[in-house]
C-alpha positions as CSV (number, residue, x, y, z in Angstrom):
1,X,11.1,-34.3,7.8
2,X,14.6,-34.5,6.5
3,X,13.8,-32.4,3.6
4,X,12.3,-29.6,5.8
5,X,15.4,-30.0,8.1
6,X,17.9,-29.5,5.3
7,X,15.8,-26.6,3.9
8,X,16.0,-24.9,7.2
9,X,19.7,-25.3,7.6
10,X,20.3,-24.0,4.0
11,X,18.1,-21.0,4.6
12,X,19.9,-20.3,7.8
13,X,23.1,-20.5,6.1
14,X,22.1,-18.0,3.4
15,X,21.1,-15.4,5.8
16,X,23.7,-15.7,8.4
17,X,25.7,-12.5,8.4
18,X,29.0,-14.2,7.5
19,X,27.4,-15.6,4.5
20,X,25.7,-12.5,3.0
21,X,27.0,-11.3,-0.2
22,X,28.2,-7.8,0.9
23,X,31.9,-8.4,0.5
24,X,32.2,-5.9,-2.3
25,X,30.3,-3.1,-0.3
26,X,32.4,-0.4,1.5
27,X,31.5,2.1,4.2
28,X,32.8,5.6,4.3
29,X,32.2,8.2,7.0
30,X,32.6,12.0,7.3
31,X,31.3,14.2,10.3
32,X,27.9,14.6,8.6
33,X,27.4,11.6,6.3
34,X,27.7,7.9,6.2
35,X,28.1,6.2,2.8
36,X,27.2,2.6,2.1
37,X,28.0,1.5,-1.5
38,X,29.0,-1.1,-3.8
39,X,30.8,1.4,-6.1
40,X,34.5,1.9,-5.8
41,X,36.3,3.7,-2.9
42,X,37.4,6.7,-5.1
43,X,33.8,7.3,-6.4
44,X,32.7,7.1,-2.8
45,X,35.2,9.7,-1.5
46,X,34.4,12.1,-4.3
47,X,30.7,11.8,-3.6
48,X,31.1,12.4,0.2
49,X,33.4,15.4,-0.4
50,X,30.7,16.9,-2.6
51,X,27.9,16.3,0.0
52,X,30.0,17.9,2.7
53,X,30.8,20.8,0.6
54,X,27.2,21.3,-0.4
55,X,26.0,21.0,3.2
56,X,28.6,23.6,4.3
57,X,27.3,26.0,1.5
58,X,23.8,25.6,2.9
59,X,24.8,26.4,6.4
60,X,27.4,29.0,5.8
61,X,25.6,31.1,3.1
62,X,22.0,30.2,3.4
63,X,21.9,30.3,7.2
64,X,20.2,26.7,7.7
65,X,20.8,25.5,11.2
66,X,21.4,21.8,10.9
67,X,21.9,19.3,13.7
68,X,25.4,18.0,13.8
69,X,24.4,14.9,15.8
70,X,22.2,13.6,13.0
71,X,24.4,12.2,10.2
72,X,22.7,11.4,6.9
73,X,23.2,7.8,5.5
74,X,23.7,7.5,1.8
75,X,23.1,4.1,0.1
76,X,24.5,3.9,-3.4
77,X,24.0,0.8,-5.6
78,X,26.2,-0.1,-8.5
79,X,23.4,0.3,-11.2
80,X,19.7,0.5,-11.8
81,X,19.3,-3.2,-11.2
82,X,20.5,-2.9,-7.6
83,X,18.1,0.0,-6.9
84,X,15.1,-1.6,-8.6
85,X,13.6,-3.4,-5.6
86,X,13.6,-0.3,-3.4
87,X,12.7,2.7,-5.5
88,X,9.1,4.2,-5.0
89,X,8.4,4.4,-8.7
90,X,10.1,2.9,-11.8
91,X,11.9,6.1,-13.1
92,X,13.6,7.2,-9.8
93,X,17.4,7.5,-9.9
94,X,17.4,8.4,-6.3
95,X,15.0,9.2,-3.4
96,X,15.0,10.1,0.3
97,X,13.3,8.3,3.2
98,X,13.2,8.6,6.9
99,X,13.2,5.5,9.1
100,X,13.4,5.6,12.8
101,X,14.0,9.3,12.7
102,X,17.0,8.7,10.5
103,X,17.5,10.3,7.1
104,X,18.6,8.2,4.1
105,X,19.4,9.1,0.5
106,X,19.2,6.0,-1.7
107,X,20.9,6.3,-5.0
108,X,21.1,4.2,-8.1
109,X,24.9,4.8,-8.4
110,X,27.6,7.4,-7.9
111,X,27.9,8.5,-11.5
112,X,28.8,12.2,-11.6
113,X,26.2,12.6,-14.4
114,X,23.6,11.7,-11.8
115,X,24.8,14.3,-9.1
116,X,21.9,16.7,-9.8
117,X,19.5,14.1,-8.8
118,X,21.5,13.3,-5.6
119,X,21.8,17.0,-4.9
120,X,18.0,17.3,-5.3
121,X,17.4,14.7,-2.7
122,X,20.0,16.1,-0.3
123,X,18.2,19.4,-0.5
124,X,15.1,17.6,0.8
125,X,17.1,16.1,3.7
126,X,18.7,19.4,4.7
127,X,15.3,21.1,4.6
128,X,13.9,18.4,6.8
129,X,16.8,18.6,9.1
130,X,16.4,22.3,9.4
131,X,12.7,21.7,10.4
132,X,11.5,23.9,7.6
133,X,8.0,23.2,6.5
134,X,7.2,23.9,2.9
135,X,4.4,23.0,0.6
136,X,5.2,20.1,-1.7
137,X,5.7,22.2,-4.9
138,X,8.1,24.5,-3.2
139,X,10.0,21.6,-1.6
140,X,10.4,19.9,-5.1
141,X,11.1,23.2,-6.7
142,X,14.0,23.9,-4.4
143,X,15.3,20.4,-4.9
144,X,15.4,21.0,-8.7
145,X,16.9,24.5,-8.2
146,X,19.7,23.3,-5.9
147,X,20.3,20.2,-7.9
148,X,22.0,22.6,-10.4
149,X,24.8,23.6,-8.2
150,X,28.2,23.9,-9.9
151,X,31.5,25.6,-9.1
152,X,31.9,28.9,-10.7
153,X,35.2,30.9,-9.9
154,X,35.1,31.9,-6.2
155,X,31.3,31.0,-5.9
156,X,28.7,28.4,-6.7
157,X,26.5,28.9,-9.6
158,X,22.9,27.9,-9.1
159,X,19.7,28.1,-11.2
160,X,20.8,27.0,-14.6
161,X,18.1,26.0,-17.0
162,X,17.3,22.3,-16.9
163,X,16.7,21.4,-20.7
164,X,14.6,18.3,-19.8
165,X,12.3,20.3,-17.6
166,X,12.0,23.1,-20.2
167,X,11.1,20.5,-22.9
168,X,8.4,19.1,-20.8
169,X,6.9,22.6,-20.1
170,X,7.0,23.5,-23.8
171,X,4.6,20.7,-24.6
172,X,2.2,20.6,-21.4
173,X,1.6,22.6,-18.3
174,X,-0.8,21.8,-15.4
175,X,-3.4,24.0,-13.7
176,X,-1.3,26.1,-11.3
177,X,-3.8,25.7,-8.5
178,X,-3.5,22.0,-8.7
179,X,0.3,22.3,-8.5
180,X,0.2,24.8,-5.6
181,X,-2.2,22.6,-3.5
182,X,-0.7,19.1,-4.2
183,X,0.6,16.9,-1.5
184,X,2.1,13.4,-1.5
185,X,-1.4,11.8,-1.5
186,X,-2.6,13.8,-4.5
187,X,-3.1,11.8,-7.8
188,X,-0.9,14.4,-9.5
189,X,2.0,13.3,-7.5
190,X,1.4,9.6,-8.2
191,X,0.6,9.5,-11.8
192,X,3.6,8.7,-14.0
193,X,2.3,10.8,-17.0
194,X,1.9,14.0,-14.9
195,X,4.5,13.9,-12.1
196,X,7.1,15.0,-14.5
197,X,5.1,18.0,-15.4
198,X,4.5,18.8,-11.7
199,X,8.3,18.8,-11.1
200,X,9.1,20.9,-14.1
201,X,6.3,23.5,-13.2
202,X,7.3,23.6,-9.6
203,X,10.9,24.3,-10.6
204,X,9.9,26.9,-13.3
205,X,7.6,28.8,-10.9
206,X,10.3,29.0,-8.2
207,X,12.9,30.1,-10.9
208,X,10.5,33.0,-12.0
209,X,9.7,34.0,-8.5
210,X,13.5,34.0,-7.7
211,X,15.1,35.6,-10.7
212,X,12.5,37.4,-12.9
213,X,12.4,41.2,-12.8
214,X,8.8,41.6,-11.8
215,X,9.0,39.0,-9.0
216,X,12.5,38.5,-7.7
217,X,12.7,41.6,-5.5
218,X,9.8,40.2,-3.3
219,X,10.8,36.5,-3.3
220,X,12.1,36.6,0.3
221,X,8.8,38.2,1.5
222,X,6.9,35.4,-0.2
223,X,9.1,32.7,1.6
224,X,8.4,34.5,4.9
225,X,4.7,34.5,4.2
226,X,4.7,30.7,3.5
227,X,6.9,30.3,6.6
228,X,4.2,31.8,8.8
229,X,1.7,29.2,7.6
230,X,0.0,31.0,4.7
231,X,-1.2,28.9,1.9
232,X,0.8,29.3,-1.4
233,X,-2.1,30.9,-3.1
234,X,-2.7,33.4,-0.3
235,X,1.0,34.2,0.1
236,X,1.4,34.8,-3.7
237,X,-1.7,37.1,-3.8
238,X,-0.7,39.0,-0.7
239,X,3.0,39.5,-1.6
240,X,2.6,40.1,-5.4
241,X,-0.9,41.5,-5.6
242,X,-1.8,39.1,-8.4
243,X,-4.3,36.2,-8.7
244,X,-3.2,32.7,-9.4
245,X,-4.5,33.0,-13.0
246,X,-2.4,36.1,-13.6
247,X,0.7,34.5,-12.2
248,X,0.1,31.4,-14.3
249,X,-0.1,33.7,-17.5
250,X,3.2,35.2,-16.4
251,X,4.7,31.7,-15.8
252,X,3.7,30.6,-19.3
253,X,5.3,33.7,-20.8
254,X,8.4,33.2,-18.7
255,X,8.9,29.6,-19.9
256,X,8.4,30.6,-23.4
257,X,10.4,33.8,-23.3
258,X,13.9,32.4,-23.5
259,X,15.6,34.9,-21.1
260,X,16.7,33.3,-17.9
261,X,19.0,34.5,-15.2
262,X,21.3,32.4,-12.9
263,X,22.6,33.2,-9.4
264,X,25.9,32.8,-7.6
265,X,26.3,31.9,-4.0
266,X,29.4,33.4,-2.4
267,X,30.9,30.1,-1.3
268,X,33.2,27.4,-2.7
269,X,32.5,23.8,-3.6
270,X,36.2,23.0,-3.5
271,X,36.8,24.0,0.1
272,X,38.6,21.6,2.4
273,X,36.5,19.0,4.0
274,X,37.5,16.2,6.3
275,X,38.9,13.1,4.6
276,X,36.3,10.3,4.5
277,X,37.2,7.4,6.8
278,X,36.9,3.8,5.5
279,X,35.0,1.5,7.8
280,X,34.0,-2.2,7.7
281,X,30.4,-3.0,6.5
282,X,28.3,-5.0,9.0
283,X,26.4,-7.4,6.7
284,X,23.5,-8.0,9.1
285,X,23.0,-4.3,9.8
286,X,23.1,-3.5,6.1
287,X,20.5,-6.3,5.4
288,X,18.1,-4.9,8.0
289,X,18.5,-1.3,6.6
290,X,17.8,-2.4,3.0
291,X,14.8,-4.5,4.0
292,X,13.3,-1.7,6.1
293,X,13.7,0.6,3.0
294,X,12.2,-2.0,0.8
295,X,9.3,-2.4,3.2
296,X,8.2,1.1,2.4
297,X,7.7,0.3,-1.3
298,X,5.8,-2.1,-3.6
299,X,8.1,-5.0,-2.5
300,X,6.9,-4.9,1.1
301,X,5.8,-8.5,1.5
302,X,9.2,-9.8,0.4
303,X,10.9,-7.3,2.7
304,X,8.9,-8.4,5.8
305,X,9.7,-12.1,4.8
306,X,13.4,-11.2,4.7
307,X,13.2,-9.5,8.1
308,X,11.4,-12.5,9.6
309,X,14.2,-14.8,8.2
310,X,17.0,-12.5,9.5
311,X,15.4,-12.5,13.0
312,X,15.0,-16.3,13.0
313,X,18.5,-16.9,11.8
314,X,20.0,-14.5,14.4
315,X,17.9,-15.1,17.5
316,X,20.4,-13.3,19.8
317,X,20.7,-10.3,17.6
318,X,18.6,-7.2,18.5
319,X,18.6,-5.3,15.2
320,X,16.5,-7.6,13.1
321,X,13.6,-7.8,15.5
322,X,13.7,-4.1,16.2
323,X,13.7,-3.5,12.4
324,X,10.9,-5.9,12.0
325,X,8.9,-4.3,14.8
326,X,9.3,-0.9,13.2
327,X,8.3,-2.2,9.7
328,X,5.2,-3.8,11.1
329,X,4.2,-1.0,13.2
330,X,4.3,1.4,10.3
331,X,2.5,-0.9,8.0
332,X,-1.1,-1.7,7.3
333,X,-1.5,-4.3,10.2
334,X,0.5,-2.7,13.0
335,X,-0.7,-5.4,15.4
336,X,1.9,-7.6,13.7
337,X,4.6,-5.7,15.5
338,X,3.7,-7.1,18.9
339,X,5.5,-10.4,18.7
340,X,8.8,-8.9,17.4
341,X,8.6,-6.1,19.9
342,X,8.2,-8.6,22.8
343,X,11.4,-10.3,21.6
344,X,13.2,-7.0,21.4
345,X,12.2,-6.2,24.9
346,X,13.6,-9.5,26.0
347,X,16.8,-8.7,24.2
348,X,17.1,-5.4,26.0
349,X,16.1,-2.9,23.3
350,X,17.0,0.7,24.0
351,X,14.8,2.2,21.3
352,X,12.7,4.6,23.2
353,X,10.6,5.7,20.2
354,X,9.8,2.2,19.4
355,X,8.8,1.3,23.0
356,X,6.6,4.4,23.1
357,X,5.1,3.8,19.8
358,X,4.0,0.3,20.7
359,X,2.5,1.5,23.9
360,X,0.7,4.5,22.5
361,X,-0.6,3.0,19.3
362,X,-1.3,-0.6,20.3
363,X,-2.8,-0.3,23.8
364,X,-6.0,-2.0,22.9
365,X,-4.0,-5.0,21.5
366,X,-1.3,-5.6,24.1
367,X,-1.3,-7.0,27.4
368,X,-0.8,-4.8,30.6
369,X,2.6,-6.4,31.2
370,X,3.8,-5.4,27.7
371,X,2.3,-1.9,28.0
372,X,3.9,-1.1,31.2
373,X,7.3,-2.6,30.3
374,X,7.2,-0.6,27.0
375,X,6.5,2.6,28.9
376,X,9.1,1.9,31.6
377,X,11.8,1.0,29.1
378,X,11.0,4.3,27.4
379,X,11.6,6.5,30.4
380,X,14.6,4.4,31.4
381,X,16.2,5.3,28.0
382,X,14.7,8.8,27.9
383,X,13.6,10.2,31.2
384,X,12.5,13.5,29.6
385,X,9.6,11.7,27.6
386,X,6.8,13.4,29.3
387,X,4.1,11.5,27.3
388,X,5.4,8.2,28.7
389,X,5.1,9.5,32.3
390,X,1.6,10.7,31.6
391,X,0.6,7.3,30.4
392,X,2.2,5.5,33.3
393,X,0.5,8.0,35.7
394,X,-2.9,7.3,34.2
395,X,-2.4,3.5,34.3
396,X,-1.3,3.7,37.8
397,X,-4.2,5.8,38.8
398,X,-6.7,3.5,37.2
399,X,-5.1,0.6,39.1
400,X,-5.2,2.5,42.5
401,X,-1.4,2.7,42.7
402,X,-1.5,6.3,44.0
403,X,2.0,6.5,45.1
404,X,3.3,5.6,41.6
405,X,0.7,8.0,40.1
406,X,2.3,10.9,42.1
407,X,5.9,9.8,41.2
408,X,5.1,9.7,37.5
409,X,3.3,13.0,37.6
410,X,6.0,14.7,39.4
411,X,8.5,13.5,36.7
412,X,6.7,15.5,34.0
413,X,8.9,18.5,33.2
414,X,6.8,20.4,30.5
415,X,3.0,20.6,31.1
416,X,0.9,21.6,28.2
417,X,-2.0,23.9,29.0
418,X,-4.5,21.6,27.3
419,X,-3.6,18.9,29.9
420,X,-3.2,21.0,32.9
421,X,-6.6,20.4,34.4
422,X,-6.2,16.6,34.1
423,X,-2.8,16.8,35.5
424,X,-3.5,18.8,38.7
425,X,-6.9,17.2,39.4
426,X,-5.2,13.7,39.1
427,X,-2.3,14.8,41.3
428,X,-4.7,16.2,43.8
429,X,-6.7,13.0,44.0
430,X,-3.6,10.7,44.1
431,X,-1.9,12.9,46.8
432,X,-4.9,12.8,48.9
433,X,-5.1,9.0,48.6
434,X,-1.5,8.8,49.8
435,X,-2.3,10.9,52.8
436,X,-0.4,14.0,51.5
437,X,-3.1,16.6,52.2
438,X,-1.0,19.6,51.7
439,X,0.0,18.5,48.1
440,X,-3.6,17.6,47.5
441,X,-4.9,21.0,48.2
442,X,-2.0,22.8,46.4
443,X,-2.7,20.7,43.2
444,X,-6.6,21.2,43.5
445,X,-6.0,24.9,43.9
446,X,-3.9,24.9,40.7
447,X,-6.5,22.9,38.8
448,X,-9.2,25.6,39.6
449,X,-7.3,28.0,37.2
450,X,-7.9,25.6,34.3
451,X,-11.5,24.4,35.1
452,X,-13.8,25.5,32.3
453,X,-16.7,23.0,32.1
454,X,-19.5,22.3,34.6
455,X,-18.1,18.8,35.0
456,X,-14.6,20.0,35.8
457,X,-15.9,22.4,38.4
458,X,-18.1,19.6,39.9
459,X,-15.0,17.4,40.2
460,X,-13.1,20.2,42.1
461,X,-16.0,20.7,44.5
462,X,-15.9,17.0,45.2
463,X,-12.2,17.0,45.8
464,X,-12.5,20.1,48.2
465,X,-15.3,18.5,50.2
466,X,-13.2,15.4,50.7
467,X,-10.2,17.3,51.7
468,X,-12.4,19.1,54.3
469,X,-13.8,15.7,55.5
470,X,-17.3,16.5,54.4
């Protein structure tokens, strides 16, 4: 007993925020970025200035509309040993991830020699924030392409040849159809011996489409076609009038031809940007963030254990149990999220997306009390969450609380056409049960416009007869 007690005391001391070894970490903030790093302050300031400059170049010259209210968090370790537990595959120098609708760029270090990799990942984040949906090869191709940004007089030079990628392509190329159709679940994207070829070929194809004489003039038309939802194969054939096999032959010749152009963006990378502000690092918060990132990779069991220990050692702190609930909810056994979520509710969580996620995805596994509490907390924090109102209305209706049903249905602001019949027929029924015959008839009349099946029409006939007292 004494041994277990001493072990618990030591463990608690090790993971109490004041004892965490983050004394050497610093936090820097600019309007659009937050940097958490164990590198030096000078390196941090230089990196943040670059990221702000690149973001400005994307918005000013490329026309991307980015949300000012969604800063990106950059986490930079001191070396590869610091990054090792978190990276998705062994060779990654940097990667991006999104947790709780927040974008992160995780970097091995702030070495300027690794800036191209950082710019590659930043490109992915900016494309995501601009809500642009691209096929995987094009997304990775743009990452490689914009990773080559360098100042050039009064502009920014982009598109320089990447020797390592060219070397890969000189020795091996993949079936272009496999590249065009790959997604993150494809074996191609997960096999260490082929993913490098995938990156190289994606970059080379984009480079050819953008800069070659025979393809460059129609590149914007190709992007527009992809933007409308056409597949890469269909868009390529429609815009260029060539089959994938013909384009692949052109790509092989392009790679081996040795004549490559670059482009210049009319913007400056040395423009004035806000001076980064130094802030104090919160050890508990950083511990939770790192564990949540680790939980997405191969070290997930260790990360879950860490979060449980942080939650146990800090029983009055909300962030550890919220982070643990999110990590479990997004994992292989989401039912494990119930207990930390219950504790988060008790501590007053204001995370509307977590509350709704628990209610929507774990309904069969949670009690009515937790279900209703999660939905009520959702709309308390975000009254515009129509889906939460819909679920509360359905719950109230099933439990014959018709006044509450009407209240929740009236709170819905945007009605999808696919839900219109259910909405108006439920409102008609609930309003009748409360004695509001006028609203019942009005809602039933509106439901008639959306009734398409025999069962739906039978339901409306039943409501009409009841209104008429028959």
